[in-house]
C-alpha positions in Angstrom: 0.0 0.0 0.0 1.4 3.5 -0.9 2.4 5.7 2.0 -0.5 8.2 1.3 -3.0 5.3 1.3 -1.5 4.0 4.5 -1.8 7.5 6.1 -5.4 7.8 5.0 -6.3 4.4 6.4 -4.5 5.2 9.6 -6.5 8.5 10.0 -9.8 6.9 9.0 -12.2 7.2 12.0 -13.4 3.9 13.4 -16.8 2.8 12.3 -19.7 2.2 14.7 -19.1 -1.5 14.4 -15.4 -1.1 15.3 -16.2 1.3 18.2 -18.5 -1.3 19.8 -15.8 -4.0 19.5 -16.8 -5.8 16.3 -17.5 -9.5 16.3 -15.5 -10.0 19.6 -17.5 -7.2 21.2 -20.8 -8.9 20.1 -19.6 -12.2 21.6 -18.3 -10.7 24.9 -21.5 -8.6 25.3 -23.6 -11.8 25.3 -21.2 -14.0 27.3 -21.3 -12.3 30.8 -25.0 -12.3 31.4 -25.3 -15.8 30.0 -22.5 -17.1 32.2 -23.9 -15.3 35.2 -27.3 -16.8 34.8 -25.9 -20.4 34.2 -23.3 -20.3 37.0 -25.7 -18.7 39.5 -28.2 -21.5 38.9 -25.9 -24.2 40.1 -23.1 -22.5 42.0 -24.7 -19.5 43.6 -24.7 -15.7 43.3 -21.1 -15.1 44.3 -19.7 -17.6 41.7 -21.9 -16.0 39.0 -20.7 -12.5 39.8 -17.0 -13.5 39.8 -17.4 -15.4 36.5 -19.1 -12.4 34.8 -16.4 -10.1 36.1 -13.7 -12.5 34.9 -15.0 -12.4 31.4 -15.1 -8.6 31.4 -11.4 -8.5 32.5 -10.5 -11.1 29.9 -12.1 -9.0 27.2 -10.1 -5.9 28.4 -6.8 -7.8 28.5 -7.5 -9.3 25.0 -8.0 -5.9 23.5 -4.9 -4.5 25.2 -2.9 -7.4 23.8 -4.2 -6.8 20.3 -3.7 -3.1 20.5 -7.4 -2.5 19.8 -9.5 0.5 21.1 -10.3 0.0 24.8 -13.6 2.0 25.0 -15.8 -1.1 24.3 -14.0 -3.2 26.9 -13.9 -0.4 29.5 -17.6 0.4 29.0 -18.5 -3.3 29.2 -16.4 -3.8 32.4 -18.0 -0.8 34.0 -21.5 -2.0 33.2 -20.8 -5.5 34.4 -19.2 -4.2 37.6 -22.2 -2.0 38.4 -24.6 -4.8 37.7 -22.6 -7.2 39.8 -22.4 -4.7 42.7 -26.2 -4.3 42.7 -26.7 -8.1 42.6 -24.3 -8.4 45.5 -25.9 -5.7 47.6 -29.4 -6.9 47.0 -28.5 -10.6 47.4 -30.6 -11.4 44.4 -29.5 -12.6 41.0 -32.1 -10.6 39.2 -30.5 -7.4 40.6 -27.8 -8.0 37.9 -30.3 -6.8 35.3 -31.7 -3.7 37.1 -29.4 -1.2 35.4 -30.4 -2.5 31.9 -34.1 -2.3 32.7 -34.1 1.3 33.9 -31.6 2.4 31.2 -34.1 1.1 28.6 -36.9 3.1 30.2 -34.7 6.3 30.4 -33.6 5.8 26.7 -37.2 5.4 25.6 -38.3 8.5 27.5 -35.5 10.7 26.1 -36.2 9.6 22.5 -39.9 10.3 22.9 -39.3 13.7 24.4 -36.9 14.6 21.6 -39.7 14.0 19.1 -42.1 16.1 21.1 -39.7 19.1 21.2 -39.0 18.6 17.5 -35.4 17.7 17.9 -35.5 14.0 17.1 -32.5 12.5 18.8 -31.4 10.3 15.9 -30.9 13.4 13.7 -29.2 15.4 16.5 -26.8 12.6 17.3 -25.9 12.1 13.7 -25.2 15.8 13.2 -23.1 16.0 16.4 -21.1 12.9 15.5 -20.3 14.3 12.0 -19.9 17.9 13.2 -22.6 19.0 10.8 -25.1 21.8 11.3 -28.8 21.0 12.0 -29.9 22.3 8.7 -32.2 19.4 8.2 -34.5 20.9 10.8 -35.6 23.5 8.2 -37.0 20.7 6.0 -40.3 19.1 7.0 -39.6 15.9 5.1 -36.2 15.4 6.7 -37.6 16.1 10.2 -40.4 13.5 9.6 -37.8 10.9 8.5 -35.8 11.5 11.7 -39.0 11.4 13.7 -39.8 8.0 12.4 -36.2 6.7 13.0 -36.3 8.1 16.5 -39.7 6.5 17.1 -38.3 3.2 16.0 -35.4 3.5 18.5 -37.9 4.5 21.2 -40.0 1.4 20.4 -36.9 -0.8 20.8 -36.0 0.7 24.2 -39.6 0.5 25.3 -39.9 -3.1 24.3 -36.8 -4.0 26.2 -38.1 -2.3 29.3 -41.6 -3.9 29.2 -40.4 -7.4 28.6 -37.4 -7.4 31.0 -39.3 -5.5 33.7 -42.1 -8.2 33.6 -39.5 -11.0 33.8 -37.8 -9.2 36.7 -41.1 -9.0 38.6 -41.6 -12.8 37.9 -38.1 -13.6 39.2 -37.2 -15.3 36.0 -33.4 -14.7 36.0 -32.6 -17.1 33.3 -35.1 -15.6 30.9 -33.8 -12.1 31.9 -30.4 -13.2 30.6 -32.0 -14.5 27.4 -34.1 -11.4 26.9 -31.1 -9.2 27.4 -29.2 -11.0 24.6 -32.2 -11.5 22.2 -33.4 -7.9 22.6 -29.9 -6.4 22.4 -28.1 -6.5 19.1 -30.9 -7.9 17.0 -33.3 -5.1 17.9 -30.5 -2.6 17.7 -30.0 -3.6 14.1 -33.6 -2.6 13.4 -33.1 0.8 14.9 -29.8 1.3 13.0 -31.5 0.4 9.7 -34.2 2.9 10.4 -31.6 5.6 11.3 -29.6 4.9 8.2 -32.7 5.3 6.0 -33.5 8.6 7.7 -29.9 9.9 7.2 -29.9 8.9 3.5 -33.2 10.7 3.0 -32.1 13.8 4.8 -28.9 13.9 2.8 -30.8 13.6 -0.5 -33.1 16.4 0.6 -30.2 18.6 1.5 -28.6 18.1 -1.9 -31.9 18.8 -3.7 -32.6 22.0 -1.7 -29.1 23.3 -2.4 -29.5 22.6 -6.1 -33.1 23.3 -7.1 -32.4 22.1 -10.7 -31.8 18.6 -9.4 -35.0 18.6 -7.3 -38.0 16.5 -8.3 -41.2 18.3 -9.2 -42.6 17.6 -5.8 -39.9 18.1 -3.1 -42.3 18.7 -0.2 -42.7 21.9 1.7 -40.0 23.4 3.9 -40.5 24.5 7.4 -38.3 26.7 9.5 -38.1 25.5 13.1 -36.8 27.8 15.8 
């Protein structure tokens, strides 16, 4: 690879997939709760906690050894440590999942509020991440697209809360671990697909509005939002 190409590749910002740990991150995100639930069922709460923490540490050491970004491992370790601490303090295995349950409720609430105040969070976060102005807020069609994407994300968070909170109330720790995994990455993919569609639509709208000659005959009305 030529030096310029190598420099470009080195300076390329990591993708969202890379930032979340890639395939190894997907594997290690599912392994701690699964291991915790299994070990707790036959060896007790303390053993389950130590096994989950051990997996988090192993993931951190693995990424250090490979020279990979540590943010996914550090974030995962912090989350597992907090969940383990709650389980230990409450003396209940289901306490391991409390943070996830209430985080899902908080996420759903924040997403819904952002739609109500006409600053859909999917669009705002995309603009912030790309250091782009919120010019899409002046176009009704783009706002509607981001509203739908944000509503899809809110539905994902809301579904996680409703299902896992019910399982928590029924003391179904094993099913809580299953729900955490099944409603984690799979449903996140649904939200990401919706967000990607909204971003593509907003970018097309922005290019049409900057160059009216390229706009279709019906581009939709524009709306200035304070």
